[in-house]
C-alpha positions in Angstrom: 47.9 15.1 49.8 44.7 15.6 51.6 41.8 13.1 51.3 39.6 15.7 49.6 42.3 16.5 47.0 43.0 12.8 46.5 39.3 12.1 46.0 39.0 14.9 43.5 42.1 13.7 41.7 40.7 10.1 41.6 37.5 11.5 40.1 39.5 13.3 37.5 41.4 10.0 36.8 38.1 8.3 35.9 37.5 11.1 33.3 40.9 10.7 31.5 40.8 9.4 28.0 44.3 9.6 26.6 47.7 8.2 27.7 49.0 11.8 28.1 46.1 12.7 30.5 46.8 9.7 32.7 50.6 10.3 32.7 50.1 14.0 33.5 47.5 13.5 36.2 49.5 10.8 38.0 52.7 12.7 37.7 54.6 10.2 35.5 57.5 11.9 33.6 57.5 10.8 30.0 59.0 11.4 26.6 56.2 12.4 24.2 57.9 10.6 21.3 57.8 7.3 23.2 54.1 7.8 24.0 53.3 8.8 20.4 54.5 5.4 19.2 53.3 3.2 22.0 50.2 5.0 23.5 47.8 2.1 22.9 50.2 -0.5 24.1 51.0 1.5 27.3 47.2 1.9 28.0 46.6 -1.8 27.3 49.2 -2.8 29.8 48.0 -0.3 32.3 44.4 -1.5 31.8 45.6 -5.1 32.5 47.4 -3.8 35.7 44.2 -2.1 36.9 42.2 -5.2 36.2 44.6 -7.3 38.3 44.5 -4.8 41.1 40.7 -4.7 41.2 40.3 -8.5 40.7 42.5 -8.9 43.8 40.0 -6.6 45.6 42.8 -4.1 46.4 41.1 -1.2 44.6 37.7 -1.5 46.3 38.3 -0.1 49.8 41.6 1.7 49.3 42.2 5.2 50.5 42.1 7.5 47.4 45.7 8.8 48.0 47.0 5.2 48.3 45.1 4.1 45.2 46.6 7.0 43.2 50.0 6.0 44.4 49.4 2.4 43.2 48.0 3.7 39.9 51.1 5.9 39.5 53.5 3.0 40.1 51.6 0.8 37.7 51.5 3.4 34.9 55.2 4.1 35.5 56.0 0.4 35.0 53.9 0.3 31.9 55.6 3.3 30.4 59.1 2.1 31.4 58.3 -1.2 29.6 58.4 0.6 26.3 61.6 2.6 26.8 63.9 -0.2 25.7 61.5 -2.6 24.0 59.0 -2.5 21.2 55.3 -3.4 20.9 56.5 -6.6 19.1 58.5 -7.5 22.2 55.5 -7.2 24.5 52.7 -8.4 22.1 49.8 -7.1 24.3 47.3 -7.1 21.5 45.8 -10.3 20.0 46.9 -9.4 16.4 50.5 -9.3 17.6 50.2 -12.4 19.8 48.8 -14.4 16.8 51.8 -13.3 14.7 54.3 -14.4 17.3 57.1 -16.5 16.0 56.7 -20.2 16.4 58.9 -21.8 19.1 59.3 -24.7 16.7 62.9 -24.8 17.4 66.1 -25.8 15.7 66.2 -27.3 12.2 69.5 -29.1 11.6 71.3 -28.4 8.3 71.1 -32.1 7.4 67.3 -31.7 7.1 67.6 -29.0 4.5 67.6 -30.1 0.8 67.9 -28.1 -2.3 66.3 -29.0 -5.6 67.7 -27.1 -8.6 65.6 -26.5 -11.7 66.0 -29.3 -14.1 67.1 -31.7 -11.4 65.5 -35.1 -12.2 65.8 -36.4 -8.7 62.9 -35.5 -6.4 63.7 -34.1 -3.0 63.8 -36.8 -0.4 60.7 -37.2 1.7 60.2 -39.0 5.0 58.7 -42.4 4.5 56.4 -43.8 7.2 57.6 -47.0 8.7 55.6 -50.1 7.8 54.0 -52.1 10.6 55.2 -55.7 10.7 
């Protein structure tokens, strides 16, 4: 790819607005059904990758052809992440992160009590130890 062609392609990259446009422009093969379900998640991961790339300063002075190759590889990784996993597995958006299951851990069966209707006994509760 010539520098002029790469520069024009990079300019086109900055005009993309949909996941399909990015995938097509960068030459990433994709299943439209996967993209239809995960487009926002793919774009969010890709945006995070671009942010890390530019925070590291790698995107500032790069040759356009090299930059497009790096963008292609990053978008490919983001797309691949959703081939065998779901948005709930990745939790890239705050609303999903907030609903993440607690890592509270294991509850032993001895801690589980059952109180049947009409049972006069209250369920046992933990009593604080008294200071002596």
